[in-house]
N, CA, C and O atoms as CSV, one atom per row, in Angstrom:
chain,resi,resn,atom,element,x,y,z
A,1,MET,N,N,-35.101,61.141,111.925
A,1,MET,CA,C,-34.248,59.436,112.698
A,1,MET,C,C,-34.091,58.785,111.211
A,1,MET,O,O,-34.980,58.693,110.364
A,2,PRO,N,N,-33.039,58.452,111.131
A,2,PRO,CA,C,-32.752,57.459,110.011
A,2,PRO,C,C,-33.910,56.426,109.844
A,2,PRO,O,O,-34.420,56.026,110.891
A,3,SER,N,N,-34.419,55.916,108.596
A,3,SER,CA,C,-35.082,54.868,108.346
A,3,SER,C,C,-34.919,53.665,108.703
A,3,SER,O,O,-33.821,53.706,109.257
A,4,PRO,N,N,-35.315,52.521,108.759
A,4,PRO,CA,C,-35.166,50.804,109.191
A,4,PRO,C,C,-34.266,50.541,108.176
A,4,PRO,O,O,-33.400,49.733,108.508
A,5,ASP,N,N,-34.189,50.973,107.017
A,5,ASP,CA,C,-33.043,50.910,105.591
A,5,ASP,C,C,-31.910,51.171,106.258
A,5,ASP,O,O,-31.131,50.218,106.254
A,6,HIS,N,N,-31.480,52.286,106.924
A,6,HIS,CA,C,-30.424,52.750,107.158
A,6,HIS,C,C,-30.079,52.736,108.094
A,6,HIS,O,O,-29.265,53.624,108.350
A,7,GLU,N,N,-30.396,51.877,109.086
A,7,GLU,CA,C,-30.031,51.604,110.217
A,7,GLU,C,C,-28.466,50.783,110.313
A,7,GLU,O,O,-28.227,49.896,109.494
A,8,ILE,N,N,-27.572,51.107,111.238
A,8,ILE,CA,C,-26.361,50.616,111.666
A,8,ILE,C,C,-26.591,48.933,112.118
A,8,ILE,O,O,-27.104,48.569,113.176
A,9,GLY,N,N,-26.045,47.985,110.972
A,9,GLY,CA,C,-26.175,46.968,111.065
A,9,GLY,C,C,-26.914,46.084,110.377
A,9,GLY,O,O,-26.801,44.860,110.445
A,10,ALA,N,N,-27.978,46.935,109.447
A,10,ALA,CA,C,-28.926,46.438,108.879
A,10,ALA,C,C,-28.653,45.627,107.627
A,10,ALA,O,O,-27.721,46.001,106.914
A,11,THR,N,N,-29.298,44.649,107.306
A,11,THR,CA,C,-28.667,43.448,106.240
A,11,THR,C,C,-29.135,44.549,104.321
A,11,THR,O,O,-30.200,44.414,103.719
A,12,GLN,N,N,-28.274,45.234,103.990
A,12,GLN,CA,C,-28.754,45.711,102.339
A,12,GLN,C,C,-28.431,45.235,101.310
A,12,GLN,O,O,-27.204,45.193,101.224
A,13,ARG,N,N,-28.847,44.913,100.611
A,13,ARG,CA,C,-28.367,44.253,99.380
A,13,ARG,C,C,-27.631,45.134,98.488
A,13,ARG,O,O,-28.074,46.233,98.155
A,14,PRO,N,N,-26.465,44.651,98.080
A,14,PRO,CA,C,-25.381,45.342,97.668
A,14,PRO,C,C,-25.714,46.827,96.404
A,14,PRO,O,O,-25.993,46.229,95.365
A,15,SER,N,N,-25.766,47.893,96.197
A,15,SER,CA,C,-26.225,47.916,94.401
A,15,SER,C,C,-25.838,47.871,93.560
A,15,SER,O,O,-24.638,47.798,93.827
A,16,ALA,N,N,-25.960,47.848,92.234
A,16,ALA,CA,C,-26.004,47.886,91.296
A,16,ALA,C,C,-24.491,48.300,90.618
A,16,ALA,O,O,-24.077,48.023,89.492
A,17,PHE,N,N,-23.894,48.977,91.584
A,17,PHE,CA,C,-22.306,50.424,91.411
A,17,PHE,C,C,-22.134,48.851,92.595
A,17,PHE,O,O,-22.269,47.794,91.978
A,18,ASP,N,N,-21.932,48.736,93.753
A,18,ASP,CA,C,-21.193,47.874,94.348
A,18,ASP,C,C,-20.920,46.478,93.210
A,18,ASP,O,O,-19.801,46.134,92.830
A,19,ASP,N,N,-21.996,45.929,92.875
A,19,ASP,CA,C,-21.655,44.347,92.048
A,19,ASP,C,C,-20.721,44.753,90.662
A,19,ASP,O,O,-19.939,44.063,90.007
A,20,ALA,N,N,-21.070,45.907,90.540
A,20,ALA,CA,C,-19.514,46.203,89.499
A,20,ALA,C,C,-18.363,46.075,89.557
A,20,ALA,O,O,-17.530,45.366,88.993
A,21,LEU,N,N,-18.353,47.335,90.799
A,21,LEU,CA,C,-16.788,47.288,91.672
A,21,LEU,C,C,-16.353,45.701,91.732
A,21,LEU,O,O,-15.364,45.291,91.125
A,22,ASP,N,N,-17.307,44.742,92.634
A,22,ASP,CA,C,-17.175,43.418,93.245
A,22,ASP,C,C,-16.430,42.737,91.712
A,22,ASP,O,O,-15.427,42.024,91.676
A,23,ALA,N,N,-17.051,43.087,90.822
A,23,ALA,CA,C,-16.836,41.931,89.082
A,23,ALA,C,C,-15.256,42.157,89.222
A,23,ALA,O,O,-14.300,41.417,89.455
A,24,LEU,N,N,-15.430,43.542,88.968
A,24,LEU,CA,C,-13.666,44.359,88.439
A,24,LEU,C,C,-12.921,44.558,89.776
A,24,LEU,O,O,-12.160,45.525,89.725
A,25,ALA,N,N,-12.929,44.062,90.678
A,25,ALA,CA,C,-11.918,44.172,91.622
A,25,ALA,C,C,-10.725,43.022,91.419
A,25,ALA,O,O,-9.642,43.017,92.003
A,26,ASP,N,N,-11.188,42.072,90.465
A,26,ASP,CA,C,-10.247,41.317,89.980
A,26,ASP,C,C,-9.461,41.722,88.741
A,26,ASP,O,O,-10.021,42.035,87.691
A,27,ARG,N,N,-7.982,41.699,88.927
A,27,ARG,CA,C,-7.399,41.928,87.233
A,27,ARG,C,C,-7.873,40.944,86.124
A,27,ARG,O,O,-8.401,41.471,85.145
A,28,TYR,N,N,-7.731,39.257,86.144
A,28,TYR,CA,C,-8.521,38.491,85.485
A,28,TYR,C,C,-9.968,38.672,85.128
A,28,TYR,O,O,-10.216,38.639,83.923
A,29,ARG,N,N,-10.896,38.844,85.898
A,29,ARG,CA,C,-12.228,39.356,86.151
A,29,ARG,C,C,-12.243,40.487,85.056
A,29,ARG,O,O,-13.111,40.306,84.202
A,30,ARG,N,N,-11.504,41.568,84.901
A,30,ARG,CA,C,-11.422,42.503,84.163
A,30,ARG,C,C,-11.171,42.186,82.507
A,30,ARG,O,O,-11.731,42.396,81.432
A,31,ARG,N,N,-10.275,41.710,82.898
A,31,ARG,CA,C,-9.817,41.157,81.652
A,31,ARG,C,C,-10.788,40.343,80.726
A,31,ARG,O,O,-11.155,40.769,79.631
A,32,LEU,N,N,-11.055,39.513,81.088
A,32,LEU,CA,C,-12.075,38.470,80.930
A,32,LEU,C,C,-13.727,39.339,79.929
A,32,LEU,O,O,-14.330,39.081,78.887
A,33,LEU,N,N,-13.865,40.558,81.194
A,33,LEU,CA,C,-15.173,41.145,80.666
A,33,LEU,C,C,-14.902,41.905,79.526
A,33,LEU,O,O,-15.612,41.798,78.526
A,34,VAL,N,N,-13.601,42.935,79.595
A,34,VAL,CA,C,-12.954,43.601,78.706
A,34,VAL,C,C,-13.523,42.839,76.938
A,34,VAL,O,O,-14.217,43.235,76.001
A,35,SER,N,N,-12.656,41.466,77.299
A,35,SER,CA,C,-12.436,40.586,75.949
A,35,SER,C,C,-13.850,40.281,75.901
A,35,SER,O,O,-14.068,39.819,74.781
A,36,LEU,N,N,-14.884,40.318,76.564
A,36,LEU,CA,C,-16.209,40.190,75.717
A,36,LEU,C,C,-16.895,40.890,75.156
A,36,LEU,O,O,-17.838,40.666,74.398
A,37,LEU,N,N,-16.215,42.254,75.687
A,37,LEU,CA,C,-16.594,43.843,74.299
A,37,LEU,C,C,-16.322,43.335,72.837
A,37,LEU,O,O,-16.946,43.897,71.937
A,38,HIS,N,N,-15.540,42.429,72.550
A,38,HIS,CA,C,-15.162,42.413,71.226
A,38,HIS,C,C,-15.581,40.885,70.532
A,38,HIS,O,O,-15.776,40.652,69.339
A,39,HIS,N,N,-15.648,39.966,71.653
A,39,HIS,CA,C,-15.696,38.608,71.148
A,39,HIS,C,C,-17.086,38.069,72.127
A,39,HIS,O,O,-16.858,38.117,73.335
A,40,ASN,N,N,-18.562,37.539,71.710
A,40,ASN,CA,C,-19.219,36.895,72.244
A,40,ASN,C,C,-19.533,35.865,71.657
A,40,ASN,O,O,-19.387,36.043,70.448
A,41,PRO,N,N,-19.979,34.626,71.944
A,41,PRO,CA,C,-19.418,34.372,72.944
A,41,PRO,C,C,-17.785,33.737,72.961
A,41,PRO,O,O,-17.305,33.529,71.847
A,42,GLN,N,N,-16.941,33.432,74.135
A,42,GLN,CA,C,-16.232,32.807,74.184
A,42,GLN,C,C,-16.207,31.250,74.436
A,42,GLN,O,O,-16.961,30.619,75.177
A,43,ASP,N,N,-15.220,30.788,73.693
A,43,ASP,CA,C,-15.093,28.994,73.074
A,43,ASP,C,C,-13.929,28.783,73.026
A,43,ASP,O,O,-13.193,28.996,72.063
A,44,ASP,N,N,-13.554,28.205,74.378
A,44,ASP,CA,C,-12.363,27.645,74.257
A,44,ASP,C,C,-12.155,26.487,75.209
A,44,ASP,O,O,-11.956,26.634,76.415
A,45,ALA,N,N,-12.243,24.804,74.300
A,45,ALA,CA,C,-12.415,23.639,75.144
A,45,ALA,C,C,-11.312,23.424,76.116
A,45,ALA,O,O,-11.734,22.847,77.118
A,46,ASP,N,N,-10.101,23.680,76.157
A,46,ASP,CA,C,-9.190,23.502,76.764
A,46,ASP,C,C,-9.120,24.051,77.840
A,46,ASP,O,O,-9.040,23.572,78.972
A,47,GLU,N,N,-9.162,25.406,77.376
A,47,GLU,CA,C,-8.889,26.325,79.285
A,47,GLU,C,C,-10.265,27.460,79.268
A,47,GLU,O,O,-11.143,27.591,78.416
A,48,GLN,N,N,-10.139,27.883,80.017
A,48,GLN,CA,C,-11.713,28.696,80.435
A,48,GLN,C,C,-10.888,30.235,80.481
A,48,GLN,O,O,-11.128,31.129,81.292
A,49,LEU,N,N,-10.300,30.259,79.853
A,49,LEU,CA,C,-9.065,31.801,79.733
A,49,LEU,C,C,-9.390,32.763,78.974
A,49,LEU,O,O,-9.382,32.515,77.768
A,50,PRO,N,N,-9.702,33.884,79.334
A,50,PRO,CA,C,-9.765,34.953,78.287
A,50,PRO,C,C,-8.495,34.617,77.370
A,50,PRO,O,O,-7.418,34.263,77.850
A,51,ALA,N,N,-8.814,34.814,75.558
A,51,ALA,CA,C,-7.737,34.715,74.898
A,51,ALA,C,C,-6.922,35.694,74.911
A,51,ALA,O,O,-5.744,35.473,74.629
A,52,ASP,N,N,-7.400,37.135,75.274
A,52,ASP,CA,C,-6.033,37.946,75.868
A,52,ASP,C,C,-5.241,37.809,76.623
A,52,ASP,O,O,-4.222,38.464,76.405
A,53,VAL,N,N,-5.246,36.936,77.866
A,53,VAL,CA,C,-5.042,36.688,79.198
A,53,VAL,C,C,-3.505,35.557,78.852
A,53,VAL,O,O,-3.447,34.348,78.626
A,54,SER,N,N,-2.449,36.595,78.946
A,54,SER,CA,C,-1.590,35.639,79.046
A,54,SER,C,C,-0.479,35.252,80.594
A,54,SER,O,O,0.084,36.148,81.223
A,55,VAL,N,N,-0.386,33.934,80.908
A,55,VAL,CA,C,0.536,33.930,81.934
A,55,VAL,C,C,1.633,33.157,82.337
A,55,VAL,O,O,2.496,33.500,81.529
A,56,THR,N,N,2.020,32.521,82.909
A,56,THR,CA,C,3.319,31.788,83.229
A,56,THR,C,C,2.709,30.020,82.817
A,56,THR,O,O,1.495,29.814,82.831
A,57,ASP,N,N,3.247,29.394,82.630
A,57,ASP,CA,C,2.896,27.926,83.160
A,57,ASP,C,C,2.654,28.011,84.296
A,57,ASP,O,O,1.451,27.849,84.499
A,58,THR,N,N,3.377,28.240,85.408
A,58,THR,CA,C,3.341,27.966,86.877
A,58,THR,C,C,1.729,28.671,87.254
A,58,THR,O,O,0.895,27.972,87.829
A,59,GLU,N,N,1.374,30.327,86.801
A,59,GLU,CA,C,0.499,31.038,87.366
A,59,GLU,C,C,-0.663,30.116,86.637
A,59,GLU,O,O,-1.742,30.293,87.202
A,60,SER,N,N,-0.753,29.069,85.409
A,60,SER,CA,C,-1.648,29.088,84.633
A,60,SER,C,C,-2.861,27.664,85.492
A,60,SER,O,O,-4.076,27.490,85.595
A,61,GLU,N,N,-1.691,26.999,85.898
A,61,GLU,CA,C,-2.451,26.090,86.791
A,61,GLU,C,C,-3.408,26.523,87.799
A,61,GLU,O,O,-4.518,26.018,87.964
A,62,VAL,N,N,-2.778,27.746,88.641
A,62,VAL,CA,C,-3.287,28.123,89.609
A,62,VAL,C,C,-4.593,29.126,89.212
A,62,VAL,O,O,-5.707,29.236,89.725
A,63,LEU,N,N,-3.897,29.868,87.965
A,63,LEU,CA,C,-5.913,30.794,87.639
A,63,LEU,C,C,-6.205,29.823,86.798
A,63,LEU,O,O,-6.526,30.693,85.987
A,64,GLN,N,N,-6.458,28.537,86.038
A,64,GLN,CA,C,-6.982,28.173,85.854
A,64,GLN,C,C,-8.252,27.624,86.773
A,64,GLN,O,O,-9.450,27.541,86.505
A,65,SER,N,N,-7.544,27.301,87.900
A,65,SER,CA,C,-8.483,26.567,89.463
A,65,SER,C,C,-9.492,27.890,89.585
A,65,SER,O,O,-10.719,27.969,89.533
A,66,GLU,N,N,-8.606,28.746,89.742
A,66,GLU,CA,C,-9.089,30.397,90.601
A,66,GLU,C,C,-10.157,30.866,89.438
A,66,GLU,O,O,-11.219,31.378,89.793
A,67,MET,N,N,-9.827,30.665,87.906
A,67,MET,CA,C,-11.193,30.772,87.285
A,67,MET,C,C,-12.152,30.156,87.340
A,67,MET,O,O,-13.140,30.749,87.772
A,68,ILE,N,N,-12.281,28.910,86.992
A,68,ILE,CA,C,-13.510,27.953,87.724
A,68,ILE,C,C,-13.973,27.562,88.762
A,68,ILE,O,O,-14.946,26.808,88.747
A,69,HIS,N,N,-13.292,28.049,90.138
A,69,HIS,CA,C,-13.990,28.023,91.314
A,69,HIS,C,C,-14.375,29.307,91.613
A,69,HIS,O,O,-15.293,29.747,92.306
A,70,ARG,N,N,-13.535,29.815,90.987
A,70,ARG,CA,C,-13.877,31.340,91.838
A,70,ARG,C,C,-14.649,32.055,90.907
A,70,ARG,O,O,-15.852,32.016,90.649
A,71,HIS,N,N,-13.396,32.947,90.300
A,71,HIS,CA,C,-14.289,34.209,88.999
A,71,HIS,C,C,-15.405,33.749,88.481
A,71,HIS,O,O,-16.426,34.213,88.988
A,72,LEU,N,N,-15.584,32.725,87.345
A,72,LEU,CA,C,-16.471,32.807,86.650
A,72,LEU,C,C,-17.880,32.641,87.435
A,72,LEU,O,O,-18.914,33.245,87.148
A,73,PRO,N,N,-17.709,31.670,88.521
A,73,PRO,CA,C,-18.797,31.700,89.135
A,73,PRO,C,C,-19.305,32.859,89.652
A,73,PRO,O,O,-20.504,33.110,89.531
A,74,LYS,N,N,-18.509,33.641,90.243
A,74,LYS,CA,C,-19.465,34.585,91.023
A,74,LYS,C,C,-19.906,35.466,89.576
A,74,LYS,O,O,-21.097,35.776,89.560
A,75,LEU,N,N,-18.965,35.976,88.173
A,75,LEU,CA,C,-19.139,36.529,87.271
A,75,LEU,C,C,-20.796,35.996,86.791
A,75,LEU,O,O,-21.640,36.818,86.433
A,76,ASP,N,N,-20.979,35.006,86.835
A,76,ASP,CA,C,-22.400,34.211,86.456
A,76,ASP,C,C,-23.193,34.450,87.881
A,76,ASP,O,O,-24.376,34.703,87.654
A,77,ASP,N,N,-22.984,34.444,88.811
A,77,ASP,CA,C,-23.798,34.842,89.791
A,77,ASP,C,C,-24.560,36.247,89.628
A,77,ASP,O,O,-25.703,36.704,89.620
A,78,LEU,N,N,-23.343,36.614,89.515
A,78,LEU,CA,C,-23.680,38.335,89.453
A,78,LEU,C,C,-24.287,38.734,87.880
A,78,LEU,O,O,-24.364,39.886,87.455
A,79,GLY,N,N,-24.554,37.928,87.391
A,79,GLY,CA,C,-25.249,38.327,85.725
A,79,GLY,C,C,-24.513,39.125,84.611
A,79,GLY,O,O,-24.972,39.772,83.670
A,80,PHE,N,N,-23.074,38.855,85.050
A,80,PHE,CA,C,-22.689,39.648,84.060
A,80,PHE,C,C,-21.982,38.445,83.262
A,80,PHE,O,O,-21.009,38.618,82.529
A,81,ILE,N,N,-22.474,37.453,83.452
A,81,ILE,CA,C,-21.504,36.662,82.499
A,81,ILE,C,C,-22.518,35.142,82.419
A,81,ILE,O,O,-22.954,34.695,83.480
A,82,GLU,N,N,-22.825,34.439,81.121
A,82,GLU,CA,C,-23.599,33.181,81.319
A,82,GLU,C,C,-22.639,32.759,81.119
A,82,GLU,O,O,-21.969,33.339,80.264
A,83,TRP,N,N,-22.049,31.529,81.792
A,83,TRP,CA,C,-21.121,30.060,81.887
A,83,TRP,C,C,-21.963,29.107,82.015
A,83,TRP,O,O,-22.889,28.827,82.776
A,84,ASP,N,N,-21.103,28.349,80.486
A,84,ASP,CA,C,-21.660,26.935,80.499
A,84,ASP,C,C,-20.395,26.450,80.228
A,84,ASP,O,O,-19.540,26.556,79.348
A,85,ARG,N,N,-20.686,25.472,82.041
A,85,ARG,CA,C,-19.331,24.794,82.438
A,85,ARG,C,C,-19.261,23.347,81.149
A,85,ARG,O,O,-18.343,22.762,80.575
A,86,ASP,N,N,-19.983,23.298,81.147
A,86,ASP,CA,C,-19.895,21.803,80.216
A,86,ASP,C,C,-19.412,22.137,78.968
A,86,ASP,O,O,-18.999,21.148,78.362
A,87,ALA,N,N,-19.297,23.400,78.241
A,87,ALA,CA,C,-19.541,23.345,76.834
A,87,ALA,C,C,-18.353,23.925,76.881
A,87,ALA,O,O,-17.572,23.703,75.955
A,88,ALA,N,N,-17.936,24.847,78.043
A,88,ALA,CA,C,-16.681,25.535,78.259
A,88,ALA,C,C,-16.940,27.253,77.784
A,88,ALA,O,O,-16.019,28.061,77.667
A,89,GLU,N,N,-18.179,27.516,77.588
A,89,GLU,CA,C,-18.719,28.398,77.001
A,89,GLU,C,C,-19.371,29.543,77.789
A,89,GLU,O,O,-20.359,29.399,78.510
A,90,ILE,N,N,-18.415,31.227,77.478
A,90,ILE,CA,C,-19.053,31.803,78.461
A,90,ILE,C,C,-19.587,33.287,77.291
A,90,ILE,O,O,-19.297,33.575,76.130
A,91,ALA,N,N,-20.259,33.771,78.091
A,91,ALA,CA,C,-21.405,34.737,76.893
A,91,ALA,C,C,-21.130,36.314,77.651
A,91,ALA,O,O,-20.103,36.418,78.323
A,92,LYS,N,N,-21.845,37.248,77.559
A,92,LYS,CA,C,-22.151,38.217,78.190
A,92,LYS,C,C,-23.329,38.068,78.952
A,92,LYS,O,O,-24.382,37.931,78.328
A,93,GLY,N,N,-23.345,38.069,79.931
A,93,GLY,CA,C,-24.680,37.610,80.863
A,93,GLY,C,C,-25.818,38.719,80.752
A,93,GLY,O,O,-25.610,39.647,79.970
A,94,ARG,N,N,-26.998,38.690,81.474
A,94,ARG,CA,C,-28.370,39.533,81.267
A,94,ARG,C,C,-27.935,40.976,81.955
A,94,ARG,O,O,-28.747,41.901,81.960
A,95,ARG,N,N,-26.771,41.109,82.467
A,95,ARG,CA,C,-26.403,42.482,83.669
A,95,ARG,C,C,-25.598,43.139,82.335
A,95,ARG,O,O,-25.790,44.285,81.928
A,96,PHE,N,N,-24.645,42.157,81.734
A,96,PHE,CA,C,-23.227,42.958,81.518
A,96,PHE,C,C,-23.379,44.170,80.689
A,96,PHE,O,O,-22.261,44.599,80.404
A,97,GLU,N,N,-24.382,44.928,80.164
A,97,GLU,CA,C,-24.507,45.921,79.660
A,97,GLU,C,C,-24.702,47.192,81.251
A,97,GLU,O,O,-24.961,48.395,81.209
A,98,GLU,N,N,-24.553,46.657,81.990
A,98,GLU,CA,C,-24.468,47.212,82.946
A,98,GLU,C,C,-23.174,47.597,83.197
A,98,GLU,O,O,-22.964,48.806,83.284
A,99,LEU,N,N,-22.101,46.695,83.356
A,99,LEU,CA,C,-21.229,47.048,82.671
A,99,LEU,C,C,-20.142,48.033,81.825
A,99,LEU,O,O,-19.113,48.683,82.007
A,100,ARG,N,N,-21.067,47.692,80.818
A,100,ARG,CA,C,-20.257,48.619,79.245
A,100,ARG,C,C,-19.604,49.484,79.450
A,100,ARG,O,O,-18.396,49.300,79.301
A,101,PRO,N,N,-20.175,51.087,79.970
A,101,PRO,CA,C,-19.556,51.921,79.848
A,101,PRO,C,C,-18.392,51.645,80.808
A,101,PRO,O,O,-17.360,52.235,80.485
A,102,LEU,N,N,-18.304,50.820,82.010
A,102,LEU,CA,C,-16.903,51.015,82.759
A,102,LEU,C,C,-15.803,50.196,81.934
A,102,LEU,O,O,-14.608,50.272,82.221
A,103,LEU,N,N,-16.292,49.407,80.888
A,103,LEU,CA,C,-15.461,48.431,80.563
A,103,LEU,C,C,-14.862,49.002,79.354
A,103,LEU,O,O,-13.661,48.946,79.089
A,104,GLU,N,N,-15.692,49.511,78.696
A,104,GLU,CA,C,-15.184,50.312,77.363
A,104,GLU,C,C,-14.061,51.543,78.228
A,104,GLU,O,O,-12.866,51.615,77.941
A,105,LEU,N,N,-14.526,52.166,78.973
A,105,LEU,CA,C,-13.138,53.181,79.814
A,105,LEU,C,C,-11.899,52.853,79.939
A,105,LEU,O,O,-10.855,53.438,79.649
A,106,LEU,N,N,-12.261,51.276,80.669
A,106,LEU,CA,C,-11.117,50.932,80.684
A,106,LEU,C,C,-10.476,50.169,79.388
A,106,LEU,O,O,-9.338,49.902,79.775
A,107,ASP,N,N,-10.565,49.838,78.486
A,107,ASP,CA,C,-10.470,49.369,77.066
A,107,ASP,C,C,-10.005,50.620,76.218
A,107,ASP,O,O,-9.213,50.273,75.342
A,108,THR,N,N,-10.189,51.564,76.226
A,108,THR,CA,C,-9.871,52.719,75.267
A,108,THR,C,C,-8.786,53.643,76.182
A,108,THR,O,O,-8.207,54.645,75.763
A,109,HIS,N,N,-8.674,53.145,77.336
A,109,HIS,CA,C,-7.226,54.063,77.959
A,109,HIS,C,C,-6.547,53.347,78.627
A,109,HIS,O,O,-6.017,53.737,79.667
A,110,ARG,N,N,-6.430,52.170,78.166
A,110,ARG,CA,C,-5.582,50.757,78.752
A,110,ARG,C,C,-4.249,51.263,78.602
A,110,ARG,O,O,-3.439,51.065,79.508
A,111,SER,N,N,-3.826,52.079,77.263
A,111,SER,CA,C,-2.434,52.648,77.130
A,111,SER,C,C,-2.026,53.501,78.501
A,111,SER,O,O,-0.960,53.857,79.003
A,112,GLU,N,N,-3.361,53.636,78.825
A,112,GLU,CA,C,-3.133,55.306,79.960
A,112,GLU,C,C,-2.953,54.631,81.734
A,112,GLU,O,O,-2.629,55.315,82.704
A,113,LEU,N,N,-3.287,53.055,81.748
A,113,LEU,CA,C,-3.552,53.013,83.021
A,113,LEU,C,C,-2.372,52.303,82.987
A,113,LEU,O,O,-1.791,52.067,81.928
A,114,PRO,N,N,-1.828,51.813,84.467
A,114,PRO,CA,C,-1.049,51.153,85.298
A,114,PRO,C,C,-1.515,49.516,84.399
A,114,PRO,O,O,-2.515,48.855,84.120
A,115,ASN,N,N,0.006,49.491,84.228
A,115,ASN,CA,C,0.019,47.920,83.775
A,115,ASN,C,C,-0.865,46.573,84.202
A,115,ASN,O,O,-1.549,45.752,83.592
A,116,ASP,N,N,-0.604,46.726,85.134
A,116,ASP,CA,C,-1.744,45.693,86.012
A,116,ASP,C,C,-3.095,45.839,86.365
A,116,ASP,O,O,-3.602,45.171,87.266
A,117,TRP,N,N,-3.820,46.829,85.583
A,117,TRP,CA,C,-5.072,47.254,85.904
A,117,TRP,C,C,-5.611,46.565,84.688
A,117,TRP,O,O,-6.792,46.336,84.950
A,118,LEU,N,N,-5.424,46.269,83.888
A,118,LEU,CA,C,-5.866,44.866,82.528
A,118,LEU,C,C,-4.591,43.836,82.298
A,118,LEU,O,O,-4.685,42.908,81.494
């Protein structure tokens, strides 16, 4: 008989791997996290986008809003980044090292991956 923790419909906390996949599920979050491998903290008073993320002007407004209202809070809540909204500063979070192997794999094999992966 399965334990109560494995019952269908039981509420379970996502595993660390689930959190990692959730964090990496969006291209712009991946790019931000990979950029933190090389630069910490990131500080840009005008925009809170990774320095290596290039977008069109039309995309920029939408992405800026999504970063502030969706992506940065998610990564901060998961502990992968520390986000100081007032200072517009992003730094590696307490759980960043959990992602490091996946981020290094993505970064190392960037040229072999489909363009929309990073």
